[in-house]
PDB file with SEQRES, HELIX, SHEET and CRYST1 records, atoms N, CA, C and O in Angstrom:
SEQRES   1 A   83  MET THR VAL GLY ASP PRO ASP ASP THR LEU GLN TYR GLN          
SEQRES   2 A   83  TRP CYS ILE GLU TRP PRO TRP LYS LEU ILE VAL ARG HIS          
SEQRES   3 A   83  ASP GLY THR ASP THR THR GLN TYR ARG ARG VAL HIS ASP          
SEQRES   4 A   83  TRP ASP ARG VAL PRO LEU ARG LEU TYR ASN LEU ALA ASP          
SEQRES   5 A   83  ASP PRO HIS GLU GLY LYS ASN LEU ALA GLU GLU ARG PRO          
SEQRES   6 A   83  GLU ILE VAL ALA ARG LEU ARG GLU ALA ILE ALA ALA TRP          
SEQRES   7 A   83  HIS SER PRO ALA LYS                                          
HELIX    1 AA1 TYR A   34  VAL A   37  1                                   4    
HELIX    2 AA2 ASP A   39  ARG A   42  5                                   4    
HELIX    3 AA3 PRO A   65  TRP A   78  1                                  14    
SHEET    1 AA1 3 TYR A  12  GLU A  17  0                                        
SHEET    2 AA1 3 TRP A  20  ARG A  25 -1                                        
SHEET    3 AA1 3 LEU A  45  ASN A  49 -1                                        
CRYST1    1.000    1.000    1.000  90.00  90.00  90.00 P 1           1          
ATOM      1  N   MET A   1      19.779  -1.527  -3.189  1.00  0.00           N  
ATOM      2  CA  MET A   1      20.096  -0.124  -3.281  1.00  0.00           C  
ATOM      3  C   MET A   1      21.579   0.004  -3.614  1.00  0.00           C  
ATOM      4  O   MET A   1      22.409  -0.747  -3.100  1.00  0.00           O  
ATOM      5  N   THR A   2      21.897   0.945  -4.463  1.00  0.00           N  
ATOM      6  CA  THR A   2      23.274   1.214  -4.844  1.00  0.00           C  
ATOM      7  C   THR A   2      23.875   2.213  -3.867  1.00  0.00           C  
ATOM      8  O   THR A   2      23.307   3.281  -3.637  1.00  0.00           O  
ATOM      9  N   VAL A   3      25.022   1.870  -3.293  1.00  0.00           N  
ATOM     10  CA  VAL A   3      25.711   2.776  -2.375  1.00  0.00           C  
ATOM     11  C   VAL A   3      26.043   4.061  -3.126  1.00  0.00           C  
ATOM     12  O   VAL A   3      26.603   4.012  -4.221  1.00  0.00           O  
ATOM     13  N   GLY A   4      25.707   5.188  -2.555  1.00  0.00           N  
ATOM     14  CA  GLY A   4      25.952   6.479  -3.187  1.00  0.00           C  
ATOM     15  C   GLY A   4      24.820   6.935  -4.091  1.00  0.00           C  
ATOM     16  O   GLY A   4      24.786   8.094  -4.504  1.00  0.00           O  
ATOM     17  N   ASP A   5      23.894   6.038  -4.402  1.00  0.00           N  
ATOM     18  CA  ASP A   5      22.745   6.392  -5.247  1.00  0.00           C  
ATOM     19  C   ASP A   5      21.505   5.656  -4.733  1.00  0.00           C  
ATOM     20  O   ASP A   5      21.047   4.707  -5.369  1.00  0.00           O  
ATOM     21  N   PRO A   6      20.962   6.079  -3.604  1.00  0.00           N  
ATOM     22  CA  PRO A   6      19.833   5.357  -3.011  1.00  0.00           C  
ATOM     23  C   PRO A   6      18.575   5.362  -3.873  1.00  0.00           C  
ATOM     24  O   PRO A   6      17.689   4.532  -3.667  1.00  0.00           O  
ATOM     25  N   ASP A   7      18.479   6.276  -4.829  1.00  0.00           N  
ATOM     26  CA  ASP A   7      17.299   6.312  -5.694  1.00  0.00           C  
ATOM     27  C   ASP A   7      17.424   5.384  -6.901  1.00  0.00           C  
ATOM     28  O   ASP A   7      16.483   5.265  -7.686  1.00  0.00           O  
ATOM     29  N   ASP A   8      18.558   4.733  -7.058  1.00  0.00           N  
ATOM     30  CA  ASP A   8      18.798   3.860  -8.197  1.00  0.00           C  
ATOM     31  C   ASP A   8      17.738   2.769  -8.326  1.00  0.00           C  
ATOM     32  O   ASP A   8      17.347   2.421  -9.440  1.00  0.00           O  
ATOM     33  N   THR A   9      17.275   2.232  -7.219  1.00  0.00           N  
ATOM     34  CA  THR A   9      16.299   1.148  -7.252  1.00  0.00           C  
ATOM     35  C   THR A   9      14.912   1.592  -6.795  1.00  0.00           C  
ATOM     36  O   THR A   9      14.035   0.756  -6.576  1.00  0.00           O  
ATOM     37  N   LEU A  10      14.706   2.906  -6.648  1.00  0.00           N  
ATOM     38  CA  LEU A  10      13.412   3.416  -6.197  1.00  0.00           C  
ATOM     39  C   LEU A  10      12.330   3.091  -7.218  1.00  0.00           C  
ATOM     40  O   LEU A  10      12.434   3.465  -8.387  1.00  0.00           O  
ATOM     41  N   GLN A  11      11.296   2.395  -6.772  1.00  0.00           N  
ATOM     42  CA  GLN A  11      10.205   2.040  -7.662  1.00  0.00           C  
ATOM     43  C   GLN A  11       8.881   2.661  -7.244  1.00  0.00           C  
ATOM     44  O   GLN A  11       8.014   2.876  -8.091  1.00  0.00           O  
ATOM     45  N   TYR A  12       8.704   2.953  -5.961  1.00  0.00           N  
ATOM     46  CA  TYR A  12       7.441   3.513  -5.489  1.00  0.00           C  
ATOM     47  C   TYR A  12       7.664   4.546  -4.400  1.00  0.00           C  
ATOM     48  O   TYR A  12       8.602   4.453  -3.608  1.00  0.00           O  
ATOM     49  N   GLN A  13       6.785   5.526  -4.380  1.00  0.00           N  
ATOM     50  CA  GLN A  13       6.608   6.397  -3.229  1.00  0.00           C  
ATOM     51  C   GLN A  13       5.103   6.492  -3.036  1.00  0.00           C  
ATOM     52  O   GLN A  13       4.348   6.444  -4.007  1.00  0.00           O  
ATOM     53  N   TRP A  14       4.666   6.624  -1.800  1.00  0.00           N  
ATOM     54  CA  TRP A  14       3.243   6.758  -1.566  1.00  0.00           C  
ATOM     55  C   TRP A  14       2.973   7.680  -0.411  1.00  0.00           C  
ATOM     56  O   TRP A  14       3.836   7.932   0.431  1.00  0.00           O  
ATOM     57  N   CYS A  15       1.764   8.175  -0.388  1.00  0.00           N  
ATOM     58  CA  CYS A  15       1.327   9.100   0.650  1.00  0.00           C  
ATOM     59  C   CYS A  15      -0.128   8.764   0.976  1.00  0.00           C  
ATOM     60  O   CYS A  15      -0.935   8.510   0.082  1.00  0.00           O  
ATOM     61  N   ILE A  16      -0.443   8.768   2.256  1.00  0.00           N  
ATOM     62  CA  ILE A  16      -1.824   8.572   2.693  1.00  0.00           C  
ATOM     63  C   ILE A  16      -2.255   9.800   3.467  1.00  0.00           C  
ATOM     64  O   ILE A  16      -1.630  10.193   4.452  1.00  0.00           O  
ATOM     65  N   GLU A  17      -3.333  10.392   2.999  1.00  0.00           N  
ATOM     66  CA  GLU A  17      -3.996  11.504   3.691  1.00  0.00           C  
ATOM     67  C   GLU A  17      -5.467  11.105   3.701  1.00  0.00           C  
ATOM     68  O   GLU A  17      -6.188  11.300   2.722  1.00  0.00           O  
ATOM     69  N   TRP A  18      -5.890  10.550   4.817  1.00  0.00           N  
ATOM     70  CA  TRP A  18      -7.207   9.915   4.885  1.00  0.00           C  
ATOM     71  C   TRP A  18      -8.299  10.765   4.266  1.00  0.00           C  
ATOM     72  O   TRP A  18      -8.425  11.945   4.592  1.00  0.00           O  
ATOM     73  N   PRO A  19      -9.077  10.189   3.392  1.00  0.00           N  
ATOM     74  CA  PRO A  19      -9.173   8.783   2.997  1.00  0.00           C  
ATOM     75  C   PRO A  19      -8.357   8.449   1.750  1.00  0.00           C  
ATOM     76  O   PRO A  19      -8.508   7.363   1.191  1.00  0.00           O  
ATOM     77  N   TRP A  20      -7.501   9.359   1.308  1.00  0.00           N  
ATOM     78  CA  TRP A  20      -6.799   9.199   0.033  1.00  0.00           C  
ATOM     79  C   TRP A  20      -5.451   8.514   0.196  1.00  0.00           C  
ATOM     80  O   TRP A  20      -4.734   8.727   1.173  1.00  0.00           O  
ATOM     81  N   LYS A  21      -5.127   7.680  -0.795  1.00  0.00           N  
ATOM     82  CA  LYS A  21      -3.801   7.059  -0.886  1.00  0.00           C  
ATOM     83  C   LYS A  21      -3.307   7.237  -2.311  1.00  0.00           C  
ATOM     84  O   LYS A  21      -3.967   6.815  -3.261  1.00  0.00           O  
ATOM     85  N   LEU A  22      -2.145   7.863  -2.458  1.00  0.00           N  
ATOM     86  CA  LEU A  22      -1.517   8.051  -3.757  1.00  0.00           C  
ATOM     87  C   LEU A  22      -0.260   7.189  -3.819  1.00  0.00           C  
ATOM     88  O   LEU A  22       0.554   7.194  -2.896  1.00  0.00           O  
ATOM     89  N   ILE A  23      -0.112   6.451  -4.917  1.00  0.00           N  
ATOM     90  CA  ILE A  23       1.096   5.667  -5.178  1.00  0.00           C  
ATOM     91  C   ILE A  23       1.706   6.207  -6.461  1.00  0.00           C  
ATOM     92  O   ILE A  23       1.042   6.277  -7.496  1.00  0.00           O  
ATOM     93  N   VAL A  24       2.983   6.591  -6.386  1.00  0.00           N  
ATOM     94  CA  VAL A  24       3.710   7.132  -7.535  1.00  0.00           C  
ATOM     95  C   VAL A  24       4.758   6.103  -7.950  1.00  0.00           C  
ATOM     96  O   VAL A  24       5.540   5.633  -7.123  1.00  0.00           O  
ATOM     97  N   ARG A  25       4.766   5.765  -9.210  1.00  0.00           N  
ATOM     98  CA  ARG A  25       5.702   4.780  -9.760  1.00  0.00           C  
ATOM     99  C   ARG A  25       6.951   5.480 -10.259  1.00  0.00           C  
ATOM    100  O   ARG A  25       6.860   6.526 -10.901  1.00  0.00           O  
ATOM    101  N   HIS A  26       8.121   4.913  -9.973  1.00  0.00           N  
ATOM    102  CA  HIS A  26       9.396   5.417 -10.472  1.00  0.00           C  
ATOM    103  C   HIS A  26      10.075   4.326 -11.290  1.00  0.00           C  
ATOM    104  O   HIS A  26       9.696   3.157 -11.211  1.00  0.00           O  
ATOM    105  N   ASP A  27      11.071   4.705 -12.070  1.00  0.00           N  
ATOM    106  CA  ASP A  27      11.743   3.767 -12.970  1.00  0.00           C  
ATOM    107  C   ASP A  27      13.057   3.253 -12.415  1.00  0.00           C  
ATOM    108  O   ASP A  27      14.013   3.063 -13.166  1.00  0.00           O  
ATOM    109  N   GLY A  28      13.120   3.027 -11.126  1.00  0.00           N  
ATOM    110  CA  GLY A  28      14.340   2.491 -10.534  1.00  0.00           C  
ATOM    111  C   GLY A  28      14.645   1.099 -11.047  1.00  0.00           C  
ATOM    112  O   GLY A  28      13.756   0.393 -11.523  1.00  0.00           O  
ATOM    113  N   THR A  29      15.886   0.713 -10.951  1.00  0.00           N  
ATOM    114  CA  THR A  29      16.311  -0.609 -11.384  1.00  0.00           C  
ATOM    115  C   THR A  29      15.564  -1.673 -10.599  1.00  0.00           C  
ATOM    116  O   THR A  29      15.537  -1.646  -9.369  1.00  0.00           O  
ATOM    117  N   ASP A  30      14.965  -2.599 -11.310  1.00  0.00           N  
ATOM    118  CA  ASP A  30      14.211  -3.681 -10.683  1.00  0.00           C  
ATOM    119  C   ASP A  30      15.142  -4.870 -10.492  1.00  0.00           C  
ATOM    120  O   ASP A  30      15.413  -5.610 -11.438  1.00  0.00           O  
ATOM    121  N   THR A  31      15.626  -5.050  -9.286  1.00  0.00           N  
ATOM    122  CA  THR A  31      16.540  -6.155  -9.001  1.00  0.00           C  
ATOM    123  C   THR A  31      15.798  -7.447  -8.683  1.00  0.00           C  
ATOM    124  O   THR A  31      16.429  -8.488  -8.500  1.00  0.00           O  
ATOM    125  N   THR A  32      14.466  -7.398  -8.613  1.00  0.00           N  
ATOM    126  CA  THR A  32      13.661  -8.566  -8.234  1.00  0.00           C  
ATOM    127  C   THR A  32      12.877  -9.162  -9.394  1.00  0.00           C  
ATOM    128  O   THR A  32      12.269 -10.220  -9.231  1.00  0.00           O  
ATOM    129  N   GLN A  33      12.870  -8.521 -10.557  1.00  0.00           N  
ATOM    130  CA  GLN A  33      12.068  -8.925 -11.711  1.00  0.00           C  
ATOM    131  C   GLN A  33      10.574  -8.821 -11.430  1.00  0.00           C  
ATOM    132  O   GLN A  33       9.767  -9.489 -12.076  1.00  0.00           O  
ATOM    133  N   TYR A  34      10.212  -7.983 -10.469  1.00  0.00           N  
ATOM    134  CA  TYR A  34       8.822  -7.785 -10.066  1.00  0.00           C  
ATOM    135  C   TYR A  34       7.974  -7.247 -11.215  1.00  0.00           C  
ATOM    136  O   TYR A  34       6.812  -7.628 -11.358  1.00  0.00           O  
ATOM    137  N   ARG A  35       8.535  -6.380 -12.021  1.00  0.00           N  
ATOM    138  CA  ARG A  35       7.789  -5.762 -13.127  1.00  0.00           C  
ATOM    139  C   ARG A  35       7.300  -6.785 -14.151  1.00  0.00           C  
ATOM    140  O   ARG A  35       6.228  -6.614 -14.731  1.00  0.00           O  
ATOM    141  N   ARG A  36       8.059  -7.821 -14.374  1.00  0.00           N  
ATOM    142  CA  ARG A  36       7.649  -8.822 -15.356  1.00  0.00           C  
ATOM    143  C   ARG A  36       6.416  -9.588 -14.891  1.00  0.00           C  
ATOM    144  O   ARG A  36       5.701 -10.158 -15.715  1.00  0.00           O  
ATOM    145  N   VAL A  37       6.158  -9.612 -13.600  1.00  0.00           N  
ATOM    146  CA  VAL A  37       5.059 -10.398 -13.042  1.00  0.00           C  
ATOM    147  C   VAL A  37       3.755  -9.617 -12.996  1.00  0.00           C  
ATOM    148  O   VAL A  37       2.684 -10.216 -13.093  1.00  0.00           O  
ATOM    149  N   HIS A  38       3.814  -8.298 -12.850  1.00  0.00           N  
ATOM    150  CA  HIS A  38       2.619  -7.490 -12.619  1.00  0.00           C  
ATOM    151  C   HIS A  38       2.385  -6.464 -13.730  1.00  0.00           C  
ATOM    152  O   HIS A  38       3.155  -5.515 -13.874  1.00  0.00           O  
ATOM    153  N   ASP A  39       1.316  -6.659 -14.516  1.00  0.00           N  
ATOM    154  CA  ASP A  39       0.985  -5.711 -15.574  1.00  0.00           C  
ATOM    155  C   ASP A  39       0.635  -4.341 -15.021  1.00  0.00           C  
ATOM    156  O   ASP A  39       1.004  -3.330 -15.620  1.00  0.00           O  
ATOM    157  N   TRP A  40      -0.069  -4.276 -13.894  1.00  0.00           N  
ATOM    158  CA  TRP A  40      -0.488  -2.997 -13.322  1.00  0.00           C  
ATOM    159  C   TRP A  40       0.708  -2.169 -12.864  1.00  0.00           C  
ATOM    160  O   TRP A  40       0.564  -0.976 -12.597  1.00  0.00           O  
ATOM    161  N   ASP A  41       1.844  -2.762 -12.773  1.00  0.00           N  
ATOM    162  CA  ASP A  41       3.042  -2.094 -12.293  1.00  0.00           C  
ATOM    163  C   ASP A  41       3.509  -0.981 -13.224  1.00  0.00           C  
ATOM    164  O   ASP A  41       4.367  -0.187 -12.836  1.00  0.00           O  
ATOM    165  N   ARG A  42       2.979  -0.899 -14.419  1.00  0.00           N  
ATOM    166  CA  ARG A  42       3.386   0.131 -15.372  1.00  0.00           C  
ATOM    167  C   ARG A  42       2.611   1.432 -15.194  1.00  0.00           C  
ATOM    168  O   ARG A  42       2.935   2.429 -15.839  1.00  0.00           O  
ATOM    169  N   VAL A  43       1.619   1.445 -14.354  1.00  0.00           N  
ATOM    170  CA  VAL A  43       0.788   2.637 -14.134  1.00  0.00           C  
ATOM    171  C   VAL A  43       1.595   3.663 -13.326  1.00  0.00           C  
ATOM    172  O   VAL A  43       2.053   3.343 -12.229  1.00  0.00           O  
ATOM    173  N   PRO A  44       1.782   4.896 -13.844  1.00  0.00           N  
ATOM    174  CA  PRO A  44       2.638   5.863 -13.154  1.00  0.00           C  
ATOM    175  C   PRO A  44       2.034   6.441 -11.881  1.00  0.00           C  
ATOM    176  O   PRO A  44       2.764   6.770 -10.946  1.00  0.00           O  
ATOM    177  N   LEU A  45       0.710   6.569 -11.833  1.00  0.00           N  
ATOM    178  CA  LEU A  45       0.043   7.137 -10.659  1.00  0.00           C  
ATOM    179  C   LEU A  45      -1.204   6.329 -10.343  1.00  0.00           C  
ATOM    180  O   LEU A  45      -1.960   5.947 -11.236  1.00  0.00           O  
ATOM    181  N   ARG A  46      -1.404   6.080  -9.066  1.00  0.00           N  
ATOM    182  CA  ARG A  46      -2.640   5.427  -8.640  1.00  0.00           C  
ATOM    183  C   ARG A  46      -3.161   6.176  -7.423  1.00  0.00           C  
ATOM    184  O   ARG A  46      -2.421   6.420  -6.470  1.00  0.00           O  
ATOM    185  N   LEU A  47      -4.435   6.539  -7.460  1.00  0.00           N  
ATOM    186  CA  LEU A  47      -5.078   7.230  -6.353  1.00  0.00           C  
ATOM    187  C   LEU A  47      -6.299   6.425  -5.946  1.00  0.00           C  
ATOM    188  O   LEU A  47      -7.126   6.060  -6.781  1.00  0.00           O  
ATOM    189  N   TYR A  48      -6.399   6.152  -4.651  1.00  0.00           N  
ATOM    190  CA  TYR A  48      -7.532   5.379  -4.132  1.00  0.00           C  
ATOM    191  C   TYR A  48      -8.193   6.127  -2.991  1.00  0.00           C  
ATOM    192  O   TYR A  48      -7.533   6.826  -2.222  1.00  0.00           O  
ATOM    193  N   ASN A  49      -9.510   5.973  -2.892  1.00  0.00           N  
ATOM    194  CA  ASN A  49     -10.258   6.437  -1.737  1.00  0.00           C  
ATOM    195  C   ASN A  49     -10.421   5.217  -0.844  1.00  0.00           C  
ATOM    196  O   ASN A  49     -11.258   4.354  -1.108  1.00  0.00           O  
ATOM    197  N   LEU A  50      -9.626   5.150   0.206  1.00  0.00           N  
ATOM    198  CA  LEU A  50      -9.603   3.964   1.057  1.00  0.00           C  
ATOM    199  C   LEU A  50     -10.892   3.744   1.820  1.00  0.00           C  
ATOM    200  O   LEU A  50     -11.217   2.606   2.158  1.00  0.00           O  
ATOM    201  N   ALA A  51     -11.634   4.806   2.100  1.00  0.00           N  
ATOM    202  CA  ALA A  51     -12.908   4.654   2.805  1.00  0.00           C  
ATOM    203  C   ALA A  51     -13.927   3.947   1.911  1.00  0.00           C  
ATOM    204  O   ALA A  51     -14.677   3.092   2.381  1.00  0.00           O  
ATOM    205  N   ASP A  52     -13.953   4.300   0.633  1.00  0.00           N  
ATOM    206  CA  ASP A  52     -14.905   3.706  -0.305  1.00  0.00           C  
ATOM    207  C   ASP A  52     -14.383   2.444  -0.977  1.00  0.00           C  
ATOM    208  O   ASP A  52     -15.167   1.608  -1.425  1.00  0.00           O  
ATOM    209  N   ASP A  53     -13.075   2.305  -1.049  1.00  0.00           N  
ATOM    210  CA  ASP A  53     -12.437   1.228  -1.808  1.00  0.00           C  
ATOM    211  C   ASP A  53     -11.229   0.688  -1.032  1.00  0.00           C  
ATOM    212  O   ASP A  53     -10.091   0.899  -1.452  1.00  0.00           O  
ATOM    213  N   PRO A  54     -11.454   0.000   0.086  1.00  0.00           N  
ATOM    214  CA  PRO A  54     -10.336  -0.440   0.922  1.00  0.00           C  
ATOM    215  C   PRO A  54      -9.416  -1.465   0.259  1.00  0.00           C  
ATOM    216  O   PRO A  54      -8.299  -1.685   0.729  1.00  0.00           O  
ATOM    217  N   HIS A  55      -9.871  -2.093  -0.824  1.00  0.00           N  
ATOM    218  CA  HIS A  55      -9.046  -3.081  -1.515  1.00  0.00           C  
ATOM    219  C   HIS A  55      -8.323  -2.493  -2.729  1.00  0.00           C  
ATOM    220  O   HIS A  55      -7.703  -3.217  -3.508  1.00  0.00           O  
ATOM    221  N   GLU A  56      -8.413  -1.164  -2.877  1.00  0.00           N  
ATOM    222  CA  GLU A  56      -7.692  -0.431  -3.917  1.00  0.00           C  
ATOM    223  C   GLU A  56      -7.961  -0.999  -5.313  1.00  0.00           C  
ATOM    224  O   GLU A  56      -7.038  -1.372  -6.038  1.00  0.00           O  
ATOM    225  N   GLY A  57      -9.233  -1.054  -5.667  1.00  0.00           N  
ATOM    226  CA  GLY A  57      -9.608  -1.609  -6.952  1.00  0.00           C  
ATOM    227  C   GLY A  57      -9.866  -0.581  -8.040  1.00  0.00           C  
ATOM    228  O   GLY A  57      -9.772  -0.907  -9.223  1.00  0.00           O  
ATOM    229  N   LYS A  58     -10.191   0.665  -7.668  1.00  0.00           N  
ATOM    230  CA  LYS A  58     -10.523   1.682  -8.674  1.00  0.00           C  
ATOM    231  C   LYS A  58      -9.557   2.850  -8.567  1.00  0.00           C  
ATOM    232  O   LYS A  58      -9.543   3.569  -7.569  1.00  0.00           O  
ATOM    233  N   ASN A  59      -8.757   3.029  -9.596  1.00  0.00           N  
ATOM    234  CA  ASN A  59      -7.786   4.114  -9.650  1.00  0.00           C  
ATOM    235  C   ASN A  59      -8.523   5.407 -10.015  1.00  0.00           C  
ATOM    236  O   ASN A  59      -9.129   5.500 -11.082  1.00  0.00           O  
ATOM    237  N   LEU A  60      -8.469   6.394  -9.130  1.00  0.00           N  
ATOM    238  CA  LEU A  60      -9.173   7.658  -9.324  1.00  0.00           C  
ATOM    239  C   LEU A  60      -8.252   8.803  -9.742  1.00  0.00           C  
ATOM    240  O   LEU A  60      -8.666   9.962  -9.709  1.00  0.00           O  
ATOM    241  N   ALA A  61      -7.025   8.506 -10.131  1.00  0.00           N  
ATOM    242  CA  ALA A  61      -6.028   9.552 -10.435  1.00  0.00           C  
ATOM    243  C   ALA A  61      -6.504  10.515 -11.517  1.00  0.00           C  
ATOM    244  O   ALA A  61      -6.318  11.724 -11.385  1.00  0.00           O  
ATOM    245  N   GLU A  62      -7.105  10.012 -12.567  1.00  0.00           N  
ATOM    246  CA  GLU A  62      -7.546  10.902 -13.651  1.00  0.00           C  
ATOM    247  C   GLU A  62      -8.773  11.718 -13.249  1.00  0.00           C  
ATOM    248  O   GLU A  62      -8.967  12.830 -13.740  1.00  0.00           O  
ATOM    249  N   GLU A  63      -9.588  11.178 -12.372  1.00  0.00           N  
ATOM    250  CA  GLU A  63     -10.811  11.869 -11.947  1.00  0.00           C  
ATOM    251  C   GLU A  63     -10.561  12.942 -10.890  1.00  0.00           C  
ATOM    252  O   GLU A  63     -11.362  13.865 -10.746  1.00  0.00           O  
ATOM    253  N   ARG A  64      -9.468  12.830 -10.158  1.00  0.00           N  
ATOM    254  CA  ARG A  64      -9.197  13.755  -9.051  1.00  0.00           C  
ATOM    255  C   ARG A  64      -7.791  14.346  -9.135  1.00  0.00           C  
ATOM    256  O   ARG A  64      -6.986  14.128  -8.230  1.00  0.00           O  
ATOM    257  N   PRO A  65      -7.474  15.091 -10.202  1.00  0.00           N  
ATOM    258  CA  PRO A  65      -6.115  15.626 -10.372  1.00  0.00           C  
ATOM    259  C   PRO A  65      -5.695  16.590  -9.265  1.00  0.00           C  
ATOM    260  O   PRO A  65      -4.504  16.709  -8.978  1.00  0.00           O  
ATOM    261  N   GLU A  66      -6.647  17.277  -8.641  1.00  0.00           N  
ATOM    262  CA  GLU A  66      -6.301  18.204  -7.563  1.00  0.00           C  
ATOM    263  C   GLU A  66      -5.762  17.455  -6.341  1.00  0.00           C  
ATOM    264  O   GLU A  66      -4.868  17.953  -5.657  1.00  0.00           O  
ATOM    265  N   ILE A  67      -6.292  16.283  -6.068  1.00  0.00           N  
ATOM    266  CA  ILE A  67      -5.809  15.482  -4.936  1.00  0.00           C  
ATOM    267  C   ILE A  67      -4.454  14.881  -5.283  1.00  0.00           C  
ATOM    268  O   ILE A  67      -3.556  14.846  -4.442  1.00  0.00           O  
ATOM    269  N   VAL A  68      -4.303  14.410  -6.513  1.00  0.00           N  
ATOM    270  CA  VAL A  68      -3.008  13.897  -6.962  1.00  0.00           C  
ATOM    271  C   VAL A  68      -1.938  14.974  -6.807  1.00  0.00           C  
ATOM    272  O   VAL A  68      -0.856  14.691  -6.292  1.00  0.00           O  
ATOM    273  N   ALA A  69      -2.217  16.192  -7.238  1.00  0.00           N  
ATOM    274  CA  ALA A  69      -1.236  17.282  -7.147  1.00  0.00           C  
ATOM    275  C   ALA A  69      -0.866  17.568  -5.694  1.00  0.00           C  
ATOM    276  O   ALA A  69       0.311  17.731  -5.371  1.00  0.00           O  
ATOM    277  N   ARG A  70      -1.854  17.629  -4.831  1.00  0.00           N  
ATOM    278  CA  ARG A  70      -1.589  17.922  -3.423  1.00  0.00           C  
ATOM    279  C   ARG A  70      -0.735  16.825  -2.769  1.00  0.00           C  
ATOM    280  O   ARG A  70       0.206  17.123  -2.034  1.00  0.00           O  
ATOM    281  N   LEU A  71      -1.064  15.571  -3.036  1.00  0.00           N  
ATOM    282  CA  LEU A  71      -0.304  14.481  -2.432  1.00  0.00           C  
ATOM    283  C   LEU A  71       1.081  14.333  -3.055  1.00  0.00           C  
ATOM    284  O   LEU A  71       2.024  13.929  -2.375  1.00  0.00           O  
ATOM    285  N   ARG A  72       1.214  14.652  -4.330  1.00  0.00           N  
ATOM    286  CA  ARG A  72       2.548  14.645  -4.955  1.00  0.00           C  
ATOM    287  C   ARG A  72       3.439  15.711  -4.320  1.00  0.00           C  
ATOM    288  O   ARG A  72       4.633  15.487  -4.122  1.00  0.00           O  
ATOM    289  N   GLU A  73       2.866  16.859  -4.004  1.00  0.00           N  
ATOM    290  CA  GLU A  73       3.635  17.905  -3.315  1.00  0.00           C  
ATOM    291  C   GLU A  73       4.080  17.416  -1.942  1.00  0.00           C  
ATOM    292  O   GLU A  73       5.204  17.691  -1.522  1.00  0.00           O  
ATOM    293  N   ALA A  74       3.222  16.704  -1.249  1.00  0.00           N  
ATOM    294  CA  ALA A  74       3.592  16.164   0.072  1.00  0.00           C  
ATOM    295  C   ALA A  74       4.730  15.160  -0.057  1.00  0.00           C  
ATOM    296  O   ALA A  74       5.648  15.156   0.764  1.00  0.00           O  
ATOM    297  N   ILE A  75       4.678  14.320  -1.067  1.00  0.00           N  
ATOM    298  CA  ILE A  75       5.757  13.351  -1.296  1.00  0.00           C  
ATOM    299  C   ILE A  75       7.056  14.086  -1.629  1.00  0.00           C  
ATOM    300  O   ILE A  75       8.108  13.756  -1.080  1.00  0.00           O  
ATOM    301  N   ALA A  76       6.994  15.069  -2.515  1.00  0.00           N  
ATOM    302  CA  ALA A  76       8.188  15.828  -2.913  1.00  0.00           C  
ATOM    303  C   ALA A  76       8.808  16.572  -1.737  1.00  0.00           C  
ATOM    304  O   ALA A  76      10.029  16.709  -1.658  1.00  0.00           O  
ATOM    305  N   ALA A  77       7.966  17.052  -0.821  1.00  0.00           N  
ATOM    306  CA  ALA A  77       8.484  17.736   0.365  1.00  0.00           C  
ATOM    307  C   ALA A  77       9.252  16.778   1.261  1.00  0.00           C  
ATOM    308  O   ALA A  77      10.166  17.184   1.979  1.00  0.00           O  
ATOM    309  N   TRP A  78       8.883  15.522   1.218  1.00  0.00           N  
ATOM    310  CA  TRP A  78       9.549  14.498   2.030  1.00  0.00           C  
ATOM    311  C   TRP A  78      10.818  14.011   1.340  1.00  0.00           C  
ATOM    312  O   TRP A  78      11.878  13.946   1.963  1.00  0.00           O  
ATOM    313  N   HIS A  79      10.712  13.663   0.032  1.00  0.00           N  
ATOM    314  CA  HIS A  79      11.876  13.170  -0.699  1.00  0.00           C  
ATOM    315  C   HIS A  79      11.627  13.291  -2.190  1.00  0.00           C  
ATOM    316  O   HIS A  79      10.662  12.731  -2.710  1.00  0.00           O  
ATOM    317  N   SER A  80      12.490  14.017  -2.877  1.00  0.00           N  
ATOM    318  CA  SER A  80      12.425  14.118  -4.334  1.00  0.00           C  
ATOM    319  C   SER A  80      13.594  13.332  -4.901  1.00  0.00           C  
ATOM    320  O   SER A  80      14.750  13.697  -4.686  1.00  0.00           O  
ATOM    321  N   PRO A  81      13.304  12.252  -5.627  1.00  0.00           N  
ATOM    322  CA  PRO A  81      14.406  11.456  -6.184  1.00  0.00           C  
ATOM    323  C   PRO A  81      15.176  12.245  -7.228  1.00  0.00           C  
ATOM    324  O   PRO A  81      14.621  13.106  -7.910  1.00  0.00           O  
ATOM    325  N   ALA A  82      16.449  11.942  -7.341  1.00  0.00           N  
ATOM    326  CA  ALA A  82      17.323  12.633  -8.282  1.00  0.00           C  
ATOM    327  C   ALA A  82      16.996  12.276  -9.724  1.00  0.00           C  
ATOM    328  O   ALA A  82      17.311  13.037 -10.639  1.00  0.00           O  
ATOM    329  N   LYS A  83      16.370  11.130  -9.931  1.00  0.00           N  
ATOM    330  CA  LYS A  83      16.070  10.668 -11.307  1.00  0.00           C  
ATOM    331  C   LYS A  83      14.681  11.060 -11.704  1.00  0.00           C  
ATOM    332  O   LYS A  83      14.249  10.762 -12.818  1.00  0.00           O  
TER     333      LYS A  83                                                      
END                                                                             
């Protein structure tokens, strides 16, 4: 993390509202080279139904935009990155 700019290295935010889990991808500086290792890391939004899919294998973000919107609002209420 960069002193004075804590969002500089922000790469993920997530919210769980049972049974839903939303993961939001950000473009923070990758100091670990993690992005080069994981192709799925380029996906901007991932939504999972943890009750039906506990191993997070099927991304439902496009199928359930209303849940994505609600959970994104919850994340933004907690912390909205400057970038």
